N, C-alpha and C positions, 0 to 999 in steps of 0.2 A: 795078328789081330789089331784092330784099331783101338787106340786109347782114348780118342776124343769124340766118337760117334757110335751110337748104339746099332745102327743099321750097317750091314756089310756093304762094302763098295762093290759096284758092278763094273766088270771089265768085259769089253767086247773083244773077242779074239777072232781075227779075220785072216784066213789063209786057205788057199785052194787045196793044200795038202791035208788030207784027213788025219794023218799021223801027227803032224805038227799041232793041229787043233786039239787033238785028243791029249797029247802030252801037256800042252799048256793049260788045258781045261783041268786036268788032274792036279797040276802044280798049284793053280790058283784056287780051285775048290778046296784043296787040302789046307790052304792057308785062310779059309774063311770068306773068300770072295764069292759073290754071285757072278757066275760066268754066263755070257751070252756068246753064241758061236755063229759065224757067218762063213760061207765057202767062197764068197766073192765080194767085190767092192760094192756092187749095187745092193746086195742083201744087207751088207753092213750099214749102208746109208739108210735103208728103210728101218733098221733096228734103232739107229740113233735118232731118227725122226719120231719114233713111236714109243720108245722106252727110256727109262733113266739109265744113263751110262756115265760112269765117272772117268774111265780111261779107255782109250782104243789102242789095241795092238794090231797092226796091219802089216801084212807082207806087201812088198812092192809089186811083185808080178802075179796078178790075179786076172781072171776073166771079168768082162764087162766094165769094171773100173779098176785101174791100178791103185796101189797104195797112195801115190801122190794125188791122183784124181779124187780119191775118197777124202783125203785130208783137206784138199782145196774145197771140196763141196761142203764138208762139215764146217769149215771156217766161215762160210757164208751165213750160217745161222746159229752156230755154237762155237764162236771163236775161242772161248775160254776152255773148251774141252781138250785135255792133253791127248795127243795122238803120237804113238811111238811107231816108227816105221822100221821094219826088218827087211834086209835084202842080202842076198848072196853076192851082189855086185855093188857094195857100198863104196863107190869111188868118189873122187872130189866133185865130179859133175852131179852125181846124185845128192851128195851132201849139200851142195849149193841149191839144187831144186827143192830139197826138203826144207832148207832155211827159208826160202821164198814163200813156201806154203805154210810156214810156221809150225812144222812138225816139232813136237816136244824133244824128241831125240831120234837118232838113227842107230840101229844095232846091226852089226854084221852077222849074217848067218854062216855057220850054225851058231846060234846063241846059247849060252849056258844058262842054267837055272838061276845062278847067282846074278848074271847080267840082267836078265829080264825082271827078276823080282826087285832088284835094286833100282832099276829104271822106273818101274811102276811105283815103288815106295816113294821115290823122289818126286814123281809126278803128283802123287796124292798129297805130299807135304807142300809142294809148291802151289798147286791149284786150290787146295781145300784146307790147308793147314792140318791135315789128318796125319797122325803119326802111326806108322805101320811097322810092326816087328814080326819077322817070320819065325 
């Protein structure tokens, strides 16, 4: 729960895999987040443009827009929005590309509950000075 804000943070979970979206949705709803779900990068971009989002969690490999393309597009109009990229192929090349588009962090899949919740909590603290405890 957040200690410094009465409203729950909104997290956008973007992954082409229904099972991944469902598990992350459960994890974050169970911790008091408002969750928004997208099955591809274009749908995620539309959500960010039309709704309040505090953190984006996006898979790298998705239809229509990849995770990197999504983060690059978000950066053009919401540069302060922390975006966490997940990838099963988190090599040095991807890490450099993520740095160039200013991804908040990159997590190697499969990601653990602890890794993803810690990364989101750190993003909330850094971007909004919101303290989150699970």
